[in-house]
N, C-alpha and C positions, 0 to 999 in steps of 0.2 A: 536679292541675293541675287537670281538670275541673270539680271540686268549687271551686275559684278562681276561675276564669275566669265559672263560672256566677254562684256573689255578687260578679264586678266588672259580669257584665254585670242582675244585678236592679238593684245599685245606681246605676247609670247609668239605667235603667229608670222607678227615683224619678226621679232633681235633678227632672227639668219638667212631672209628671203632667197633663195636659189644664190647661198657663195659660188667663187670662183672653185671649182673643185681642188686644185691642190690644194690650197687652203682652208677644205671644209673646215668647220669650226664648229658645234653652235655654244650659244652663249645664253643663254635663258636664264630667269629667276637664279635657281640658285647659282647651274653654273656663272651666272655675273658676277652673284654674291662670291663667288669661288676663287676669279680671276680679281675679282681687290680684294680678296685676303693674299693673295701673291703680290699685290704690286701693295696697301699695308704691309707686311709681311715689313718688308725688305725700306717702304718708310718707316716704319718704328725703331729700327735697327740703325738707319739712318739718322731716328730722331731722337734717341737714345743717344748715338754717338755724338748729335749732337749739343745733346745736353752734356755731353762731358767734353765736348771741345768747349764750351763756351766756360763751364767749373776749370777747365785749365786756362785757358786764352784771360777769362777772369782774372784770376791770382798772375799769368804772365806781365798784362799791361794795365792789370788794377781800372780805376775808374778817373781820369784825367784829359788831361792835356794829349800825348802817347798817345790813350785808346784812341781819341776823336778825332788821331790826324791821320792812324791805321783804319779807322772806320767808314773817315770818308772814301777812302783811298778806296779798302775792297768793294765802300755800297756803288758803287759806278757801274765795273762791268757788273756787279751786279747782278745792279737794276736794270742794263740791257741785254741778263739773259732774260728777262720777263719778259723780253720786247723779240728777239732774234733768238726764242729759246724756247718752254713751255708754252710760253704766253700767246703769241698775235699769230710769230710764222707755223706752230704747230696748229694755232685754229684754223686761222687760209690754206695748210695745207694737205693737213690730212684729209679733209672730206674730198678732196680733188685727188687725191693717190688713191684712193680708195676705192675712188668712182670709179676710176681708167685702169685700177686692178681690178677690180670684179665685172668690166665692161669690156675692156682694148683685150687685157692678155698681163704678163709680167714683163714683155718686153714694150711699151710704150709706160710705166710708172717705169722704169729703167730709167727710161732717156729725160722721162718728167724732173725725177727725182737729182737728175747729172745738170740738168739748164738750172733750180733751185737751191743748184751747191754752191755752183761758179756762182749767179748772182748774189747769194745772200752772204756767203762767203767773202766776196770781195766788196760789198758794203760796208759785212762786219774789219774787214784788213786795211778798207781805210779809215771808217771809227778810231782804229787802234790809232795807226798811226797822224793821225788828227791832235785822237786825245795824246798822246806819248809827245810833241815838240808842240805844242799850244796848253801843256799842260796851267800854267801858272791862270793863264786865262780862264779858262772850263776850273776850275776850282773857286775862282775868285768869285767866276756865276753861278754855281754851286750853294758859295758860305762865303756869301757876302762881309756876314759880323767879321769875319778873321785879318788878324794883322795878318801885314804879307808877311813874315818871320813863318808865324804860325800853318803858313799857305809855304811857301818855303819848304819845311820841316816833312809836306803831305806830295812836293811833287816828287821826290823817288822812287817811293810807293805807289801812287798811281803808275806809275812809265814801266813797273817792270809787272804788277798785275793789270793790267791792262790785254795783253792777248789773251789772255784766261778765258775772255769771252769766244773769238777765236772757238777755243776747244771744245765749249759747252755747247755754242751751237751750234758747229760741226754735228755732236752729239744727239743735240734734240731735233733733228732734223731727219738723223736715222733712227732716231727713238721714232719718228711719224711712223716708218715704212714697218720697226721692227712692231709697234700696238694696233695696226693694221692686219695685220694678220694675231693678231691674240700673243704675239711673242710680248712679255707688260713685262721677263725679271730683271733683266740686262740695262732696259731707263728707270727701271723702278730704283736696284741694289748698289749702281752707279757712284750714287748720291753719297752711301755709303763706305766703301770706298777711296772717291774724295778727302769724305770727313777723318777716316784713320790718319791720309797722310796726314790732314790737317794736325791735329793730335800729336803723332807723333815728331811734326816739327815745332810744336810748343813747347812739347816736355821738352825734346834737345834741345831749344833756343837757349829755356827754361835754366835747366840742367845747367848747361856752357856758359848763361851768360851770355848769348849770343845777342847784333840786334834783330830790327823785323824785318832789313830786311832780306836774312834768309829765313825767314816765317815767310815773305813772297815768293820766291824763289820757290817752297815747297809747293806753296799753290797753282803755279804757277802748273807745273812736275803733274798736278795730281790731275786736274784739267788735262792735260795730257795722256794720260792714264785710261780716261774716260770716255776721248776719244777713241782711241785705240779697240780698246771694248767696245763697242760699238761698232764699229767699221770690222771687225773678224766676226762677231754674230750676225749684222749687217750680207756677208758673202757666207757664208755657211746657212742664213733663211736662202739662199738661191736667189738675190735680187744681183748685182752686180751696173756696173755706171756701163751707158751707151751713151754716143751721140745724138744727139737730140736732134729732131728735125721738126718741116710746118706745122707739124698736130701738138706737136710738144711744144712751140711756141704761146699756138693758139690755148692751146690747158693752162700754162703759164700762166699768159697776160688772166683768164676765170683766177689765180691764187692773187693775183699782185691787184685782180677790183678787191676784194677783200681782204690787201691784207692791210693798206693805208688803214682802213676804220680799224680796221681789229687794233689796230695799233697804240688808239687809244683807252678802247673798250677793254683789251685782256690785261692794262698795264693800268689800269687804275688803280692797285692799292700800291707796283710802286710809288706811282707818279704823287702818290700821296704824301710819299715815307721819305720819295723826295725835297716836297714843300715844306714836311717836316722838318726835312733838317737844314734848309735854306733857313727858318724864321728862328730852330733851334742855335743857329749859330751867334745867333745875340744875348740869349743865353748862356747862362755860367757855364765854367769849361767843366769837361763833365756829363755837362743837358744829351748831349750827340749818344755814349760811349748807353746815359742808362733808357734810350731812345730805344738802341737796338739792342738792345737784351732785356727788353716788356721787345720787344717783336716779335725774336727767337722764340723765344720762351710758349708765343701765341700762336705761333705756328706751328706748334707739335699736335695739334688735334689736330687744325687747319690740315698738314701735309698728309700724316697720319689717317686719316677722314676724308675730308674734304674736296682736297685736291690728289688721293687715292680713286674715290668714286667717280669723280671728274675725270680723267680715264679714262677711266676703265668700260663705263655709261658715253662719252663721245663715238664712238667707230658706231654704239647701239640706234645711238640718235640719230644720225646721218645716213645710214638706211633704212630705220621710222619714217624719218623727212622722207625718203626717193618713194617707198611703198607704202604705207601708211602713215600722209601729216598728221589727219585728227585725231591717231592714238597717241598725239606728242603729252595731249592734256592727259592724260589716267599715267604716263610715267615720271610726269612731272613733279606728279603733285604727295604719289611717295614714295618720288624723288626728297620731296622736301619734308615727309614723315623718318625718312629715315638721318635727313643729318637734323632733325630735330631732336629724334630721339635722342642722338645721340649725344648733339654738341650743346645741349644744354646744361647737363650735370654736369661733362668736362668744363663747363662755364662755371658753370657755382663752385665744385669744387676746388680747381685751381684761386679763386677770387678767393675762398676761404683761407690756404693753404698759399697764396700770394708772398706775404711773410716770411716765409718760414723756408721758401724757395729760397730769397735772396739773404736770409741770414744764415741759415745754415749750409749756403754753397761757397755764399760770399764776402763772408765776415771777416776773413785774413786778407783783405784787399779795399771794401766797401766802409763805409762808414755807418756811425744806424742815424744819419738823419741819408745818408744815398739808398739804405735797406730799402724806407720807404718809404721815401722817392719814386722807387721801383718798383716797390709793391701796388702804389695809386694807377704807373704807370699799363704795369699790366692789367693795373682791372678793367681804368678803359678803354686796353684791348679785344683789352674777353666781353664785353659789353658789345662790339663786331664780329666774332667768331662767327653764330650762324650765319645773317648774313648775309661773311666772306666767303662760306662756303655755300649757301645755297646760290650766291652769284655770279659761280662758275659754273653750271649746269642751268642756270640761267642764259648764260649767253651761247654755252654750247647749243639751246634752244634756238635762241636766234643759226646761229652760222649754219646747226642745221637744216634748217629751211631757207641760209640760202641769203639771208640781210644782215650786210652786215652796217649799214648806215645808220640806222635808229641806233642800236647799241652806242656804237660811237658817242652819236648825239651830247646818249645819256652820261655815258661818259665824261662825254665834257662838260654837262648840266656836272656832276659829281665833284669831278673836281674845282670848281666856280664857288657847292655849297662850301668844299671843305676850308677853301682858300676863305670863301664871309668866317667862316664858325671860329679857323684859327686865330684873325685877329682879332676879332672876337673873346673866345676861354682861354686864350694865350693873358687875355692882361689880372683873366682871373685864377687863375690856375695855376699858366706857367709849361712845364714839358707836359706834364700830365694834362692840359686845355691841347694841345697840340694830338694827340694820341689818342684823348677823347674825340677831335671832330675829324678825324682819319675815320671811325669806327660809327657816327653819324653822318657824315657824307661816303665815303667809299663806301659805305655793306649799309645803314637802314633806308638809304632813299636812294638809294640803286637798286635796292630791292623793290623796295614801293613803284620805281616807274618802271621800271621793268614786266613783270610781273603787270599793271598799267595796259602798258601796250600789247601787250602779247593776247590779251582780254580785248579792247578797243581794236587793234591794229585788227589781228589773227585769228578776229571770234574763237580762240582761247579754251576749252572751258577748261577753271581751274580746278574745280570741282570742290569750293569752298567749306561747300557745309561735312564737306568730307574730312577737309579736314580741323574743321571747329570740333567735330566730333572724335576724334583725333586727342584733337592739344585739349580735349578739356576730359577723359579718361588719362590721356599723363600724367594731366596735374593733380590727379586725386594719384598717382602712383605716384608721382612725387611726394607730395602731401605725408603719403606713412613713410614714405623709404630712409627720407632727407631726416624727418626725427632719429627712427633705429640707426642713423649712419651717424648722429650728436652720441646716441647713447654712449653705442658701439665705444668709440674715439675720446669719450671722455673718463669712459670705464675704463679703457686701454691707461690712456694719463695717469689712471687714478692707482692702478695695480703699477703702474713702471714707479710716482713718486714711491709709495710703500715696500713695496720689498725689492726694486732695484735704485738703493739710497748712492752705492757710490757709479751708480752706469744712468742717472737718471740724466746727467748734462748732456750724454754721448745723446741718448734717446730719443730727449727729446729739444734740446739745442743745436744739433749737429748733424752726421749723416744717418749718420741709425735711425732715427727718426722716420726716413722712409725704405726702412726696413720687414716695419710694423706697419706705417699707415698708408704702401705698394698693398699688399695680404686683404688689405681693409679695404682697398679701393674696388680691387675685381672681384672680393665678397656684394660685394652693394651691385654692381656690372652683370656679378650673373645673377644675383635677387633682380634684378631689372629686364631678366633678361625672361627668365624662368616664370615671372611672376606676367607677365605681362600679358596673356590669353586674362587672366582672374578680373586683372581690369578691364577686358575689352580690345585691348589692345593690337589689330592689326596691322603690318604692315609686309607688302611683297615679295621686300627682297631678303623677308628672313624666313618667312610664312610658306 
């Protein structure tokens, strides 16, 4: 007990060692959880709006050729966002910005921001130009199984949507500065703002029968609003843009040395989805759309908990790596426990309700066959939910240790595994096999490889015994709470069938299902929280 307490205190002491006075602010233990709640709350709002977006979008587009063309066009700037926005760019830029801000002050940080903005956004604008004027060639590479006529229908949408990546990438670069001073609200809330614009546009297009072009312009406008919000907040946080100097060039060279390998590691999930689309282009019409919908619902808990937790802990990991690198093992173990404790129940619940999700929300535009196929795809993606989440923490651990080569090599190996599994599983399971290949290649394989290298190459203690003890206690807790949930669920269902006969279709087969299932799930999670000590479950970020 004394050893555990000592390690816990050491980690807390390393949370924020001698920060820049102007931006002083502790983010210890519960403070970290508080910051995560800000990000999670905004992300949850964004994900709830995202569900509404998918519902109205599904009813506007349906599942078929029209939806496939839109999703392919939308996926290209959206995939680049993982590289030039919250992915590789943030991972390589934030540690350098934090170091410059803490050690040299605001002015050198401003100069680094200016140089990074000019360079990266210049590249993004060049990519936009190439994609817009060579759209047919690009689409021929991304969806090689499509006919020339289908590609021609997609070209106008891609040309409208490509500048979207410029606004999102610029916002992400600025959010790196905001996160470094523990300002998480605007970066976390801006996706919700984009979803509001998205939903409004879909409703207007549906009501007036407008073509998809209008929706594409609305998405572009939403990205512009995000950019404006970040610029205003950046200036309010006493940052600015200053002409760069030789020191800025040297620091930016370090950023670029990390950015190039980060492109492979941080964007692995998106690369996997990209590969899935290539294979899916040879499957029947609608397969790309169903993969999109399945992946979108999997991203709800991934964004609310996994991404939010990774965003908040990244600056902390960067500081601990500088002042106390040997203490990263304890933090990594506790992060793994926290995400495991959250993601496993979410995965099980979403698997249980997978059919209901698509049947109640999309039955007006989905056939029964498409509902069951979407269910299978979602379950396949959920098999990798925990691994997708912990991989973000593991990547941040490598980057905090200023090592970008090893995670890049592991990620490339993950892509190879994904492609091999795609060839095998698509033969047996079609689109579901593609989703399962992503969970195994970009999820399980990478997690195992990341942990193995951290232990062997960096001699980082992983506290396996500590985690296995936690996992055993958590398994016991689940073995008690799962039957409780099932009893309550079927009891409620029986009561509805008996006492609400005229309303049973609404409460069991339509949107009304979620009016009672939602509170029931909330009760189960409250039981998880309040009974965790009884089962011997201890998680640093909660306790």
